matplotlib code that plots the C-alpha trace (Angstrom):
import matplotlib.pyplot as plt

x = [-215.3, -212.0, -212.0, -208.2, -208.3, -206.8, -203.5, -202.7, -200.3, -201.5, -199.5, -198.8, -197.5, -195.3, -193.9, -193.2, -191.4, -189.4, -188.4, -187.3, -185.2, -183.6, -182.6, -181.1, -179.2, -177.8, -176.7, -175.0, -173.3, -172.0, -170.6, -169.0, -167.4, -166.0, -164.6, -163.2, -160.6, -158.8, -156.3, -157.8, -160.9, -163.9, -163.6, -166.4, -164.8, -163.0, -160.7, -161.5, -158.6, -160.2, -163.6, -162.1, -160.4, -163.6, -165.5, -162.7, -162.8, -166.5, -165.9, -166.9, -164.5, -165.2, -164.0, -166.6, -169.3, -168.3, -168.5, -171.8, -173.1, -172.0, -173.7, -177.0, -176.9, -176.4, -179.2, -181.5, -180.7, -181.7, -184.9, -185.7, -185.5, -187.6, -190.1, -190.2, -193.3, -191.7, -188.4, -190.4, -192.2, -189.0, -187.3, -190.3, -190.5, -186.8, -187.0, -190.0, -188.2, -185.0, -187.0, -188.9, -185.7, -184.1, -187.2]
y = [-120.9, -119.1, -116.5, -115.8, -113.3, -115.7, -116.0, -112.3, -111.4, -108.8, -105.7, -107.2, -110.4, -108.5, -106.3, -109.4, -111.0, -107.8, -107.7, -111.3, -110.5, -107.6, -109.8, -112.4, -109.6, -108.3, -111.8, -112.3, -108.8, -109.7, -113.0, -111.2, -108.6, -111.5, -113.2, -109.9, -110.0, -112.8, -112.0, -114.3, -113.1, -115.4, -118.1, -116.6, -113.1, -112.3, -109.4, -107.1, -108.7, -112.2, -110.9, -109.2, -112.5, -114.4, -112.0, -112.3, -116.1, -115.9, -113.5, -110.3, -107.4, -104.5, -101.9, -103.2, -103.0, -99.3, -98.6, -100.2, -98.1, -94.9, -96.1, -96.8, -93.3, -91.8, -93.9, -92.9, -89.3, -89.8, -91.6, -88.7, -86.2, -88.3, -89.9, -87.9, -89.7, -93.1, -92.0, -90.7, -94.0, -96.0, -93.8, -94.0, -97.8, -98.2, -96.0, -98.0, -101.4, -100.2, -98.7, -101.9, -104.0, -101.8, -101.7]
z = [-30.2, -30.6, -33.3, -33.3, -30.5, -28.0, -29.9, -29.6, -26.8, -24.3, -23.4, -20.0, -21.5, -23.9, -21.1, -19.0, -21.9, -22.5, -18.8, -19.0, -22.1, -20.3, -17.4, -19.7, -21.6, -18.3, -17.4, -20.7, -20.5, -17.0, -18.4, -21.3, -19.0, -16.8, -19.9, -21.2, -18.4, -20.2, -22.9, -25.6, -27.4, -27.5, -30.1, -32.2, -32.4, -35.7, -36.5, -39.4, -41.4, -40.8, -41.9, -45.0, -45.9, -45.4, -47.7, -50.3, -50.1, -50.9, -53.9, -52.2, -52.7, -50.3, -52.8, -55.3, -52.5, -51.8, -55.6, -55.8, -53.0, -54.8, -58.0, -56.0, -54.6, -58.1, -59.5, -56.7, -57.4, -61.1, -60.0, -57.7, -60.5, -62.9, -60.5, -57.3, -55.8, -56.4, -54.8, -51.8, -51.4, -51.7, -49.0, -46.7, -47.1, -46.5, -43.4, -42.1, -42.6, -41.0, -38.1, -37.5, -37.7, -35.0, -32.8]

ax = plt.figure().add_subplot(projection="3d")
ax.plot(x, y, z, "-o")
ax.set_aspect("equal")
plt.show()
């Protein structure tokens, strides 16, 4: 009777999958370099002006986002003074999540 152990991937399986992903990535990079020789950017590529316009069309103002970031940093500073343990846990949790997302 299977008790859930069979569904876990082994280290060898994960390494094989990682190698396959690396090969696929290398193939995609080679294709991208080949296409980069043409003057026109790929259809999915957008300039920063186009991205800014899309954000504004959806009601997102970059200057407000920057201001919000500044407010968050100030609020976190106040939280750190009043509740240092909580601020430490938040910082650790955020670092852990970002680290897992990048890994």
